[in-house]
LUMBA-859767 format. One record per residue: residue number from 1; residue in three letters; x, y, z of N, C-alpha, C in turn. Coordinates in pm, 1 decimal. Example, Ala and Ser with C-alpha at 12.3 -4.5 7.8 and 13.67 -1.06 7.14 Angstrom:
<rs>
  pos  code       n.X       n.Y       n.Z      ca.X      ca.Y      ca.Z       c.X       c.Y       c.Z
    1   Ala    1319.0    -569.0     780.0    1230.0    -450.0     780.0    1320.0    -330.0     780.0
    2   Ser    1285.0    -225.0     708.0    1367.0    -106.0     714.0    1290.0       3.0     787.0
</rs>
This chain:
<rs>
  pos  code       n.X       n.Y       n.Z      ca.X      ca.Y      ca.Z       c.X       c.Y       c.Z
    1   Met   13756.5   13093.6    4820.6   13638.6   13027.0    4774.1   13581.4   12932.7    4860.5
    2   Lys   13445.4   12973.4    4877.4   13385.3   12856.4    4950.5   13399.7   12725.8    4877.7
    3   Gln   13374.3   12595.4    4992.9   13388.5   12487.5    4960.0   13291.6   12417.9    4852.4
    4   Glu   13147.7   12482.0    4913.1   13041.5   12482.3    4822.8   13000.0   12522.0    4681.9
    5   Glu   13094.9   12630.3    4650.4   13149.9   12709.0    4522.9   13214.4   12656.7    4448.7
    6   Leu   13335.8   12537.6    4535.6   13409.6   12462.6    4470.6   13352.4   12347.0    4396.7
    7   Phe   13257.7   12313.9    4475.4   13176.9   12173.0    4432.8   13102.5   12215.1    4328.9
    8   Gly   13040.1   12321.1    4316.6   12947.0   12357.0    4181.3   13015.1   12394.3    4090.8
    9   His   13132.4   12407.7    4104.1   13248.8   12450.6    3958.3   13290.6   12308.1    3914.2
   10   Phe   13319.5   12205.2    4022.6   13343.0   12047.7    3961.5   13228.1   12023.1    3905.8
   11   Glu   13131.3   12054.7    3920.1   12992.2   11983.1    3885.8   12998.3   12037.2    3740.6
   12   Lys   13009.1   12161.4    3684.2   12999.5   12236.5    3582.8   13131.0   12165.0    3497.2
   13   Leu   13246.0   12164.3    3525.5   13327.2   12109.0    3456.5   13321.8   11969.2    3421.3
   14   Ala   13265.3   11893.3    3499.2   13227.9   11755.8    3476.3   13097.8   11747.6    3352.0
   15   Asp   13032.8   11825.1    3361.4   12921.5   11837.2    3225.3   12962.4   11900.9    3129.9
   16   Gln   13080.3   11992.1    3128.2   13190.2   12051.4    3017.2   13204.7   11918.2    2953.6
   17   Met   13302.9   11815.5    3023.0   13372.7   11708.8    2982.2   13313.2   11570.4    2994.9
   18   Thr   13162.7   11576.3    2985.1   13072.9   11458.3    2996.7   13134.5   11346.9    3079.9
   19   Val   13146.1   11383.4    3196.7   13209.2   11284.5    3350.3   13056.3   11297.9    3402.2
   20   Thr   13032.0   11179.4    3458.1   12936.6   11176.7    3562.1   12975.0   11166.6    3685.5
   21   Ile   12932.7   11262.6    3783.9   12972.5   11217.5    3910.9   12841.7   11172.2    3997.0
   22   Leu   12873.2   11073.6    4051.4   12790.1   10948.4    4114.8   12807.4   10969.5    4277.3
   23   Glu   12688.9   11000.8    4349.8   12727.7   11004.6    4498.7   12692.8   10898.5    4506.8
   24   Gly   12702.6   10785.3    4641.5   12650.0   10722.9    4728.8   12737.1   10679.8    4853.9
   25   Lys   12648.4   10570.2    4910.1   12656.4   10554.1    5081.4   12733.0   10420.2    5038.9
   26   Gly   12882.3   10409.3    5147.4   12922.7   10317.9    5153.9   13057.6   10289.2    5236.2
   27   Asp   13150.5   10179.4    5186.2   13271.0   10188.5    5294.3   13364.8   10201.1    5121.8
   28   Phe   13401.7   10347.9    5118.9   13476.7   10349.2    4995.2   13497.1   10529.4    4998.8
   29   Glu   13595.5   10510.5    4911.0   13683.8   10665.6    4929.9   13636.1   10738.9    4820.9
   30   Gly   13614.7   10667.2    4705.7   13608.6   10716.8    4563.4   13696.2   10741.3    4481.8
   31   Gly   13673.2   10801.4    4374.1   13770.0   10835.7    4280.3   13705.0   10813.9    4124.8
   32   Tyr   13802.0   10834.5    4006.5   13737.1   10829.2    3843.9   13792.3   10710.0    3805.1
   33   Cys   13661.8   10652.3    3733.3   13678.1   10547.1    3661.9   13614.6   10548.7    3534.9
   34   Thr   13637.2   10462.9    3461.1   13589.3   10415.2    3316.5   13493.1   10305.4    3294.5
   35   Val   13363.5   10306.0    3265.6   13297.5   10196.7    3201.6   13232.6   10207.2    3106.8
   36   Asn   13260.5   10119.1    3034.3   13215.6   10098.0    2873.8   13253.8   10233.8    2798.1
   37   Gly   13321.8   10285.6    2829.6   13352.8   10435.4    2764.0   13287.9   10523.9    2832.9
   38   Asp   13215.1   10530.5    2936.0   13170.1   10652.9    2982.8   13216.8   10680.0    3113.8
   39   His   13243.9   10793.0    3128.5   13345.8   10859.4    3273.0   13259.5   10889.2    3386.8
   40   Phe   13321.5   10850.3    3487.3   13241.0   10873.5    3619.1   13373.6   10901.0    3708.6
   41   Ile   13298.8   10988.5    3824.9   13380.0   10999.2    3938.7   13255.9   10974.8    4041.3
   42   Val   13322.3   10865.2    4121.1   13238.8   10810.5    4218.9   13249.9   10880.5    4389.2
   43   Leu   13180.9   10954.9    4464.6   13199.2   11030.9    4551.0   13113.7   10919.1    4687.8
   44   Asn   13175.6   10935.4    4773.7   13118.1   10900.1    4904.5   13036.0   11014.3    4976.6
   45   Lys   12927.7   11030.3    4997.1   12832.7   11135.6    5015.6   12834.5   11154.6    5170.1
   46   Thr   12882.0   11040.3    5245.9   12893.1   11036.4    5375.8   13010.8   11096.1    5437.7
   47   Arg   13119.2   11146.1    5356.4   13227.2   11162.1    5403.3   13194.9   11325.6    5356.6
   48   Pro   13285.1   11371.8    5476.9   13308.2   11555.0    5451.6   13311.7   11625.7    5313.2
   49   Leu   13275.5   11735.9    5299.6   13287.5   11766.4    5182.0   13415.5   11835.6    5160.5
   50   Glu   13505.3   11838.1    5227.8   13681.8   11870.9    5211.5   13669.8   11723.4    5147.4
   51   Gln   13648.5   11618.6    5210.1   13743.0   11504.2    5143.0   13657.3   11469.5    5009.2
   52   Arg   13567.0   11479.3    4969.2   13492.2   11484.3    4840.0   13539.9   11567.4    4769.4
   53   Leu   13569.5   11695.7    4784.3   13643.6   11808.7    4689.6   13786.0   11744.3    4662.9
   54   Arg   13871.4   11691.1    4759.3   14000.1   11652.5    4755.3   14004.1   11498.8    4659.3
   55   Val   13884.6   11436.7    4655.2   13856.8   11310.5    4529.5   13834.1   11368.1    4381.3
   56   Leu   13771.3   11448.6    4399.1   13706.4   11526.4    4256.0   13859.2   11577.3    4202.3
   57   Ala   13931.8   11649.5    4334.5   14071.9   11719.2    4246.7   14158.2   11622.5    4173.1
   58   Gly   14147.9   11508.3    4262.4   14231.5   11398.0    4244.4   14181.4   11337.7    4107.7
   59   Ser   14080.1   11311.1    4103.5   14005.2   11269.9    3970.0   14039.3   11355.1    3838.3
   60   Phe   13980.6   11459.5    3874.7   14003.7   11573.1    3703.3   14172.4   11564.8    3700.1
   61   Ser   14249.9   11585.7    3780.0   14380.1   11592.9    3783.2   14459.6   11442.8    3684.1
   62   Glu   14362.8   11336.8    3670.2   14417.8   11245.4    3577.2   14355.7   11269.4    3440.9
   63   Leu   14281.4   11372.3    3420.5   14211.3   11406.4    3281.3   14307.0   11521.2    3228.7
   64   Glu   14265.7   11493.7    3099.4   14346.9   11593.7    3018.3   14276.3   11743.5    3040.0
   65   Leu   14327.4   11844.4    3099.5   14233.1   11974.7    3109.3   14289.4   12108.3    3063.8
   66   Asn   14400.0   12056.2    2981.1   14446.4   12197.1    2896.0   14368.9   12260.5    2810.0
   67   Glu   14267.0   12203.8    2717.6   14167.9   12245.6    2648.3   14029.2   12308.6    2707.6
   68   Gln   14030.5   12283.6    2851.7   13909.9   12328.6    2931.1   13934.3   12456.9    2982.0
   69   Tyr   13799.9   12517.8    2968.4   13826.2   12628.2    3058.2   13783.9   12621.5    3154.9
   70   Ile   13880.5   12679.8    3288.1   13858.9   12599.5    3414.6   13867.8   12769.4    3509.4
   71   Val   13768.5   12794.9    3607.0   13777.8   12891.7    3677.1   13917.7   12906.8    3752.9
   72   Pro   13971.3   13013.9    3752.3   14114.9   13015.5    3806.6   14125.8   12954.2    3954.9
   73   Ala   14060.6   12971.2    4048.7   14042.0   12921.8    4148.8   14022.3   12752.8    4181.2
   74   Leu   13941.6   12728.2    4073.1   13945.2   12550.5    4074.7   14078.3   12469.7    4022.7
   75   Arg   14124.1   12609.0    3912.1   14216.2   12513.9    3849.5   14336.6   12539.4    3957.3
   76   Glu   14353.7   12606.3    4049.4   14465.7   12669.0    4127.1   14441.4   12508.3    4232.3
   77   Phe   14312.3   12465.8    4294.4   14290.3   12370.7    4385.1   14323.6   12249.2    4305.1
   78   Ile   14284.8   12216.9    4188.2   14331.1   12083.8    4120.6   14489.1   12075.3    4117.9
   79   Glu   14559.0   12200.3    4080.6   14682.3   12181.7    4092.2   14758.9   12149.9    4191.6
   80   Ser   14683.7   12256.0    4300.2   14773.5   12219.8    4444.1   14753.6   12089.2    4507.4
   81   His   14651.9   12000.2    4452.1   14608.3   11856.4    4471.4   14712.0   11789.4    4425.7
   82   Gln   14752.8   11778.6    4267.8   14844.0   11725.7    4200.9   14967.1   11752.6    4306.4
   83   Leu   15029.7   11828.4    4319.5   15163.8   11856.2    4424.6   15154.5   11795.7    4548.0
   84   Glu   15021.6   11812.4    4593.1   15053.3   11711.3    4724.4   15027.2   11551.1    4710.9
   85   Thr   15004.3   11543.2    4566.7   14974.4   11388.6    4564.9   15142.0   11355.9    4534.7
   86   Ala   15193.0   11406.5    4447.4   15330.0   11391.7    4415.2   15435.8   11416.4    4487.6
   87   His   15421.8   11492.0    4629.0   15507.1   11452.1    4743.7   15484.6   11348.6    4836.6
   88   Ala   15353.9   11307.9    4820.6   15325.5   11188.4    4939.3   15405.8   11077.4    4899.8
</rs>
């Protein structure tokens, strides 16, 4: 699956889970956060798409996904990132 397609699937998943994806510029990597009960994933739009996808995978791996329908390729991408993080 192309990176652009993965990103689109992440956007749909975020909508399903009421998580807001925010993109901005600056000196930061990005990640998942909660503010006043609202859920956000912050991405640095100046970073390559591959890096933003890793941030999304890492962020969603922190959430409860068992009850969510996720396109198999996206689920595999998230799970493979979990394994990379666990071995780091």
